[in-house]
C-alpha positions as CSV (number, residue, x, y, z in Angstrom):
1,M,-18.7,20.7,9.2
2,D,-16.7,23.1,6.6
3,A,-15.0,22.6,3.5
4,I,-11.5,21.9,5.2
5,D,-13.3,19.1,7.5
6,I,-15.2,17.6,3.9
7,L,-11.6,17.8,2.4
8,A,-10.2,16.0,5.4
9,Y,-12.5,13.3,5.6
10,T,-12.2,13.0,1.6
11,L,-8.4,12.1,1.7
12,I,-9.6,9.3,4.9
13,A,-11.5,7.9,2.7
14,I,-9.2,8.1,-0.6
15,G,-6.7,6.4,1.9
16,L,-8.5,3.5,3.1
17,V,-8.8,2.8,-0.6
18,G,-5.8,3.5,-1.5
19,S,-4.3,0.5,1.4
20,V,-5.6,-2.1,-1.1
21,L,-4.5,-0.2,-4.3
22,P,-0.7,-0.4,-4.9
23,L,0.9,2.8,-5.9
24,L,-1.2,5.1,-3.7
25,P,0.2,5.7,-0.3
26,G,-3.1,4.7,1.7
27,P,-1.8,5.0,5.2
28,L,0.0,8.4,4.3
29,V,-3.1,9.7,2.8
30,I,-4.9,9.0,5.9
31,W,-1.9,10.4,7.8
32,L,-2.6,13.7,5.5
33,G,-6.3,13.9,6.3
34,A,-5.9,13.3,10.0
35,L,-3.5,16.5,10.5
36,L,-5.4,18.4,8.3
37,W,-8.6,17.6,10.3
38,A,-6.4,18.2,14.0
39,W,-5.5,21.4,12.0
40,N,-8.3,22.8,11.2
41,D,-9.7,22.2,14.6
42,G,-6.8,23.6,16.1
43,F,-5.8,20.4,17.7
44,Q,-8.1,20.1,20.2
45,A,-9.7,16.8,19.3
46,I,-6.5,15.1,17.9
47,G,-3.3,16.3,19.3
48,W,0.2,15.3,18.5
49,P,0.4,12.4,20.6
50,T,-2.6,11.0,18.4
51,L,-0.5,12.1,14.7
52,L,2.5,10.7,16.2
53,V,0.9,7.2,17.0
54,L,-1.0,7.3,13.5
55,G,2.3,8.4,11.7
56,I,3.7,5.4,13.5
57,L,1.5,3.3,12.0
58,T,1.9,4.9,8.5
59,V,6.0,3.7,8.8
60,I,4.9,0.7,10.1
61,A,2.7,0.0,7.1
62,W,5.0,1.3,4.6
63,G,7.3,-1.3,5.8
64,S,5.4,-3.8,5.8
65,D,4.2,-3.7,2.3
66,L,8.2,-3.7,1.3
67,A,9.0,-6.1,3.9
68,L,6.3,-8.7,3.2
69,T,6.5,-8.9,-0.8
70,T,10.5,-9.2,-0.6
71,I,10.8,-12.1,1.9
72,F,7.7,-14.2,0.5
73,A,9.2,-14.1,-3.0
74,R,13.0,-14.5,-1.7
75,K,11.5,-17.6,0.4
76,A,10.5,-19.1,-3.1
77,G,13.7,-18.4,-4.6
78,A,13.5,-15.1,-6.3
79,G,16.9,-13.1,-6.5
80,W,17.2,-9.7,-5.4
81,K,16.8,-8.8,-9.5
82,A,13.5,-10.7,-9.8
83,V,12.2,-8.4,-6.8
84,G,13.4,-5.5,-8.6
85,G,12.0,-6.6,-11.9
86,A,8.5,-7.1,-9.9
87,I,8.4,-3.8,-8.4
88,A,9.2,-2.2,-12.1
89,G,6.6,-4.4,-13.9
90,G,4.3,-3.8,-10.7
91,I,4.4,0.2,-11.4
92,A,4.6,-0.2,-15.0
93,G,1.7,-2.2,-14.9
94,S,-0.1,0.6,-13.0
95,L,0.8,3.1,-15.0
96,L,-0.3,1.7,-18.5
97,L,-3.2,0.4,-17.6
98,G,-4.6,2.2,-14.8
99,G,-5.6,5.5,-16.7
100,I,-7.8,2.8,-18.8
101,F,-9.5,1.2,-16.2
102,P,-9.1,2.9,-12.9
103,V,-9.0,1.3,-9.6
104,C,-9.8,-2.4,-10.1
105,G,-7.4,-2.0,-13.2
106,T,-4.9,-0.4,-11.3
107,L,-5.2,-3.0,-8.8
108,L,-5.2,-6.0,-11.5
109,A,-2.8,-4.3,-13.5
110,A,0.2,-3.9,-10.8
111,V,-0.1,-7.4,-10.0
112,A,-0.1,-8.6,-13.3
113,G,2.9,-6.2,-14.1
114,G,4.4,-7.5,-11.0
115,L,4.4,-11.2,-12.1
116,A,5.4,-10.7,-15.5
117,G,8.6,-9.0,-14.3
118,I,9.6,-11.0,-11.6
119,V,8.8,-14.4,-14.5
120,A,10.8,-12.3,-17.3
121,V,13.8,-11.7,-14.5
122,E,13.9,-14.9,-13.1
123,Y,14.0,-16.4,-16.0
124,L,16.6,-14.5,-17.7
125,D,18.6,-14.7,-15.1
126,K,18.2,-18.8,-14.4
127,R,16.9,-20.1,-17.6
128,D,14.6,-22.4,-15.6
129,W,10.7,-21.7,-16.4
130,N,9.7,-23.9,-12.7
131,Q,11.9,-21.2,-11.0
132,A,10.5,-18.4,-12.5
133,I,6.6,-19.3,-11.9
134,Q,7.7,-20.3,-8.2
135,A,9.3,-16.9,-7.8
136,S,5.8,-15.4,-9.0
137,K,4.0,-17.6,-6.6
138,G,6.1,-16.2,-3.7
139,Y,5.3,-12.5,-4.9
140,I,1.4,-13.4,-5.1
141,G,2.0,-14.3,-1.4
142,G,3.6,-11.7,-0.3
143,F,1.3,-9.1,-1.8
144,L,-1.5,-10.6,-0.8
145,A,-0.3,-10.3,2.6
146,S,1.1,-6.7,2.6
147,V,-2.0,-5.8,1.1
148,L,-3.9,-7.5,4.2
149,A,-1.1,-6.0,6.8
150,E,-1.8,-2.7,4.7
151,A,-5.7,-2.4,5.0
152,L,-5.1,-3.7,8.8
153,L,-3.4,-1.1,9.7
154,A,-5.3,1.8,7.4
155,G,-8.3,0.4,9.6
156,L,-6.7,0.6,12.7
157,M,-5.9,4.1,11.8
158,V,-9.3,5.2,11.0
159,G,-10.6,3.8,14.0
160,I,-7.9,5.5,16.3
161,F,-8.7,8.8,14.3
162,A,-12.8,8.4,14.5
163,L,-12.3,7.5,18.0
164,Q,-10.6,10.7,19.2
165,V,-12.9,12.6,17.2
166,V,-16.6,11.1,18.9
167,T,-15.1,11.2,22.0
168,A,-13.9,14.6,21.8
């Protein structure tokens, strides 16, 4: 095992963590780690077909992250502006508090920022606290569903990678 293999495994591990942390594209980092490992191995154990499958799973994970949060929030009555407020609030929360409290702080700050963003925008738009709170509940449900989906897809990606490496 050389330094490039260690870097590839590190990227894959970071990607697994990133699959549950906002702002860190976990599946993309896993794919990059697999690509680096495959390149270093001369694409012997892991070839382009496997990298293509991992790439498709990466796109599905990214899409599910966006879609589930949006769908759940919209079903709870949130407007498009409120969904945008949740995204902006989540990013702002992660950036502001993520540096102070890494990992757990980033996750909590993103959720808190997203909630604050959706409640603020929804209230300003409709002037109804009950609707704003209901929209935030939908946002939480969508966020949890998207984290679960992304974590499952990231686990599947790592499993495919590991199976290819072990059986080579």
